[in-house]
N, C-alpha and C positions, 0 to 999 in steps of 0.2 A: 341273913348275911349282915355283917357289921356295917357301921357307917362307912360309906365309900364316897370320897370327895375328889377323886383325881380329875374328872372333867372340869370341876369348878376351879381347882388349883391351876390347871392348864390354861384356863381362860385368861389368866394374868398375862400369858405369853401369846395367845392366839387372837385375842379380841382387840385387833387394831383396825382402824377404818380402812387404811390403804390395803392391808392384806385381805380383809374380808371383801373389799370391793373389787379388787383386781386379781388376786392370786387364785381364787376358786379352789380352796383347800380340799383335800381328800377327806373322807370321813375320819373322825377321831378314832384311834384304835382302842376302843373301849373294852372289848372282850379280852384282849391280851393284857391290858392294864389290870383289869379285875382278876384275871387268872394269876398273874404274877403276884399281885398284892395278897391274895388269899393263901397261896402256897408259902410265901415268905412269912406270913403271920403264923402259920402252923408249923413251919419247918426251918426257920432261920432265926434263932434267938439272937437278939442284939442288933439285928439288921432293921433299919427304918424302912418298913414296907412301902409307906407312902412316897418316900423320896425315890426309891428305886422304880416304883410304878410310874411316877410322874416323869422321871428322867427318861425311862425307856419309851414311854408314849411320845415324848417330844422328839427323840431321835428317830423313832419310827415315822412320825408325822413329817419330819424333815426329809427322810428318804422317799416317802410316798409323794411328797410335794415335788421333789426333784424329778421323780418318774413322770410327772405330768408336764414337764417342760417340753414344749414343742421344738423339735430339732430340725424341722423342714426348713429349706433354704429360700423358699419363694418370698416375695415381698409381702409385707403386711402393713395394715393401718396402724395408726398411733395406739389405739386401744390394745390391739393384739401384741404389739411390741412391749407395751407397758405390762401387760399380763405376763408375758414371758419373763421379763426382768424381775417382776415381783415374785414370781414363783421361785426363781433362782435365789433371790435374796431371802425369801421366807424360809426356804429349806435350809439355807445356811444359818439363819437366825435360830431356828428350832434346834438344830444340831449343836450350835454353840451353847445354848442354854443347858443342854444335856451335860456337856463338859463342865460348865460353870457350877451346876448343882452338885455334881459328884465330887468335883475338886474341892468345893467349899466345905464338904463334909468329910474330906480325907479319904474318900473311896477310890484310891488310885488304882488298886488291883482291878476293881470293876471297870474303870475307864480303860485299862489295858485290855481286859478280856472283850469288852464291847467294841473297842477299836478294831481288834482282830476280827470280831464277828462282822463288823461293817465292811472291812476289806474282803472278807469271804463272800458276803452278800453281793458286793459289787463284782467280784470275780465270776460268781455264778450268773449274774445278770449279763455280763459280757459274753460268756459262753453261750447262753441262751440266745442272745441277739445274733451272734455269728451263725448259729444253727438256723435261725429263722431266715436270715438273709440268704443263706444257701438253699433254703427250702428243704432241709434235711431234718425233719421233725415230725413225729407222730403225735396224735392227739393225747394219748396217755402219757407219753414222755413229756409233752408240754405241761400237763398238770403236775407231774412228778417234780419237774424242775422249778416250776413256780412255787410249789409247796415247800421245797427245800429253801428257796430264797426267803419265803415268809417265816420260816421257822428258825433261821440262823440266829437272829438276835436274842430270841427267848431262850434258846438252848444255852447261850452264854451265861445265863443266870443259874445254871445247875450247880456251879461251884459254891454258891451261897447256901444251898439247901442241905439239910441233914442227909446223910447217905441213904437212909431208909426211904426218903421221898424222891430221890433222883431218878430211879427207873420209872416211877409213875409220872414224873414231870416230863421226861423224855417222850413217853408215849402220848401223853395228853397234848403236848405242844405239837407233835406231828399231826395229831388228829385235828387240832384247832387250825393249823396252817392249811390243811387240806380243805376244811370247811370254808375258811376265808377265801381260798383260791376259787372254789366253786361258786361262792356267792358273788365274787367279783366278776365271774364270767357270765352271770345272769344278765347284766345290763348289756353286754356285747351282743347278745342274741336279739335284742330289740332295737339296737342302735347301729345303723349302717356305718356311721363314722367310727365306731369302736370295734366293728366286726373283724377288720383286717388283723391277722396274726393272733386272733383269739382262739379259744379251744374249738369253737364251732368252725372257724376257718380251717384249722388243721385237721379236723375230722373230715371235712369235705375234701381237702387236699389228699387225704390218705385213703378215703373210702369212696369218694365221689366219681362220677363219670368224667371222661375227658372234657366234654363240653362244659361241664359245671366248673371244673378246675380253671378253664379258660375264663369263665365268667368272673371268678375271684380275682384273676389278674387284671381284668378290665375294671372291676370295682365300680359299676354304675349303680345309681340309686334304684332301689327295688330288687336288685339281685339278691341281696342278703336276706330279705324277707322270704322270697321265693325258695331259696336254698334251705333256710331254716325250716320251712314247712315241708319241703320235699323229703328231707332227710330226718325229719322228726327230732330235731335237735333239742327242742324244749322238753320233750318227754324223756329223751336220753339224759339230759342234764338233771331233770327232776329225780330220775332213778339213781343217778350217781350221788346226788345230794342226800337222798333218803338213806342210802347205804352208809354214807359217811356220818350222817347224823346218828344212826344207830350205833355205829362204831364208837363215836365220841361218848354217847350215853353209857355204853357198856364199860368203857375205860373209866369214866367218872365214877360209876357205881363200885368199881373194884378198889378205889382209893381208900386208904386208911390214914387218918381217922374218918369216921362217918360224917362228921360235921364238914370236913373238907370235901368229901365226896358230894355232899348235898350242894355246897357252894359251886363246885365245878359243874355239876349237872345243871344248875340254875343259869350259869353263864352260857352253856350250850343252848338252852331253851331261849334265852334272851337274844342270842345271835340269830336264831332261826325264826323268831317271832314275826318279823316283817314279811318273810316269805310265806309263812303259814297264813297270815292275815290276807296277803294278796291272793293266795290260792283260794281261800274261803270266799273272798269277794268275787273272784272270777267264777267260781262254782255257783254262787248265788245269782249272778247275772245270767249265766247260762240257763238256770232253772226258770228265771223270769221270762226269758226269751222263748222258751219252749211252751209256755202257757198260752 
């Protein structure tokens, strides 16, 4: 893989004391920046791949930061209020840099397409939120909708690619979005504060016993762990991740040219590496305890 500098370039915009101290930024969208960069290098002559990858990662970071803004209305201390304010401001700041970077290079069409994609992502988020508020959502539909939201911005870059690469781009973006969605759900299985309205929550609401559904509504400490174990949510999640990882690998291997296929496959492996390392560590600990 060629020299890749997007996280370093993004550091110019993300490395601020106040933001790092109070905003609690989401993870940098490295996999999608890498994927966009390598596709543009192979299939978009004349397009500055680093510029597009940097701008797209900043606007994604802005949207993800806004998604972390706490909307609850109860009173909070000074630190919590400052954190909320900094998240709003940081999200706005990252998004503004996206527009500044593209406008400065004359990429007005890309701004238009991505602005439309942002509007669509927000529309999909609103639809999902309303369904969740009404309790009308199945676990698979939840994953499907979250994946669509995650894929919208990247799909907007298809217009920059050669026609021969657009079908492969569409398929690999869908696969990446599903992987990212599942990886985001992993933390919710282990964190009671994040379990509400997660995939695990909707699985229990859809398939669980009546008394367990009432436990979810009560949301007391310890209920989430008990329900995760009772319904085997961790194993179900791992199976889904394995299926989607295989799907991503197969789609990557089908890409032409072969050099692009290798880079796409490496991105999938990089995305899954922390999960595989954690699984290996857990397996090793279990073997030591049995001795």
